N, C-alpha and C positions, 0 to 999 in steps of 0.2 A: 510559568512552570519551568523548571530547571532543564537546561540542555545536557544530555549526557553523551559522552563518547562511548560507543557500544562495541566498535570493532575497528581496527586499524592495521594496516600493513604498509609496506613500502609503496604500493600502488594506489591505495585508497584509504579514506577515512569515512566512517559512517556514524552519524549522530542521531539520537532520538530526541526530538522536541515534542514533548506532549502538548496537546492543544485542549482548549477549554471544552468544547462541545463533545460530550460523550467520552471524555478521557481519551481521545484518539491519539495513537502514536504517529506522529509525522516524522519520517525519516529523511535526513539530508545526507545524500551520498555524494562524495567528492572525489573526483579523479585527481590524484596529487600531481601528475605530470603536467597537465595543462589547466588545472583549477576549474574544469567544468563540473557542474553539479546538477543533480536532480532532486526534486522533491517528490517523495512517495506519500500520498494521502495527506495533503494539506487541508485539514477539515475546518479550521478557523484561525484566529489570531495571526492574520497576515502581517501586522506591524512587527510582532515578535519575529516572525520568520525572516522578514526583511532585515531586521536587526541582526539576527544570527548570521546571515550570509555577509553582511558588512564586517561583522567581527571575525569571521573565518576567512575573509578575503577571498571568497569563491564567487564563481560566475554561474549563476543558475541558468540552465539550458532547457530543462524540460520538467513538466509536471506529469507524473504517473499516477493514475488512480487505480487501485486494486479492484474497486467496484464503485457503483454510482450512489451510494447513500450519502446524505448531506453531511454527516459527521466526518466524511472522508473527502468531500469536494468543496466545503463551504468557502474556502479561501482561494479557490481556483481562479476566479474571474479578477479579483484584485491583484493577485500575483501575476496573472497572465498580462494584464494591463501595465503593471509596474515594470516588468522585465521584458515584455514582448515574448513570452514563452508560449511553445506548443503544449497542448494537452494531449495525453495518450491514454486511452481506455479501451477495453475490449469492445468490440463492435455491438454485442448484445446489450451492454449497459450504456452505450453513448446516448440513447434517448432519455435516460434518466438525468443527464446533466442539467436539463431545462424543464423538467417535469416535476413540479413540486409534490404532486400526489404519489409519484413513484420514488422520488429520492427522499421522502419523509422530511422535507425542510421544515414542515409545520411542527414537528416534534421538537425542533431545535431553535424555533423562531427565526429561521432563515427565510431569505426572499426566493429561494429555490432556483436561482440562476448560477449554475456551476460552470458557465462558459461553454465554448463549442470546441469539440474535439478536432484536432488537426491530424491525429494518427489513430486509426482504428486497429487495435491489436487482435491477434488470433493465436492460437496454439502454435508453439514452435518459433514465434518471431524472436529475434535478437534486437535488443535495444542497446545501441552503442552510445557510450558516455566517455568521451575521450578514448582511452585505451581500455575502458571497461566494458564488459558485455554481460547484459542481463537476459536470461532466457525466460521467455513467457511460458507459464504452465496455465492452461485453462482449467479451473477447478470450480465449476458451478455448484449451486446449492443454496448459498446464502443469497445470492442473486444469480441470474442466468449468466451474467458476464464476469463473475469473480475470476480473478486470476491470482496466482503466486508468481514470484520472481526469484529466479535462482541465480546467484552470482558468487563464485568462489565457494567459500564455506558458509555463505549466508543464504537464508531462505525467508524471503518476506512473504508472509502468509495472509496479510489482510484479515478478513473476517472469516476465513475458511477454518483456520487452526489457531487455537489459543493455548496458553499454558494449562494443561490438564482439562481443556474443554474445547468446544468448537463453536462456530457461529450459529446464531439462531436462524430458524428456517420458517418462521411464522409470519414474516412480512410478505408483501406481494412479490411474486416471483421466486420465493424460497421453496425449496422442496428437500425434505430429509433424506429420501432415498438417493436423490442425486448428490447431496453433499457427502453421503457415506461412500458413494463411487469415487467421488474426488479424493476423500481420505484414503480409500484403498490404493489409490495411485501414489499418494504421498509417502506411504509406508514402504514403498519400494525404493525410495531414495536413501542416500547415504546416512547412517546413524550420526556421523559427526557433524552434520549440518546445524548451524545456529538458527533457531526459529525466532523470527522477528515478527510478532503478531501485530494486528491493528489495534488491540487493546491489551493492557496488563503487561506483565514482565516477559522478558525474552526467555527462551528455553533451548533445549537440545532435542533433536528429533529422535535419537536413541531413546532418551528418557521418556519421551511422549509415547513412543512404541510400547514401552513397558508399562507405564502408569496411567496414560490417558485412557479412561474407560471406553470412549468412542473409538478409539484405534485398537484397543485390545479386543473389543467385540467384532 
């Protein structure tokens, strides 16, 4: 699947590299000043992601999982071993990394081993990547430990918010009322934010507020 440059400034470049399982959007975020990079939700196709970093001449520093489902963590372990990376995930979803029943690995024919988290995230944490700073927003509902990441004009929403839709809540740990509370929080953020979801096309938060039925309700 083709890599796409979706946002670029003097400080950073952000690419979307869709991966096979579940059509998950894996994001490659690169700090231009030092070349440090983060992988957000590497669900599968580790070889393609390694090739992408070689082509971009970037230095992966960290894996960030927006939540613990297999289609977002499936390439964690191989990338962790290849680059010596730390894995960061919210504390509530950390047990999902190695529990195939909770991370739904069987749905994607995965082995269920998403590595071991070195950093347990919580609400309000700041993840530093070179000169870049990503703010952690705890947005449970799809899973107990779902997070969004806010940086500059970008909002990585994982499986909390999609283009004109939201994440499902019928899997273990999901809860519709809880995700609605998380969405109510997201609508307080700036309209100009670019929404970078875990699946599907990117969007704009102002557009979502007006047209996404779950946010309008």
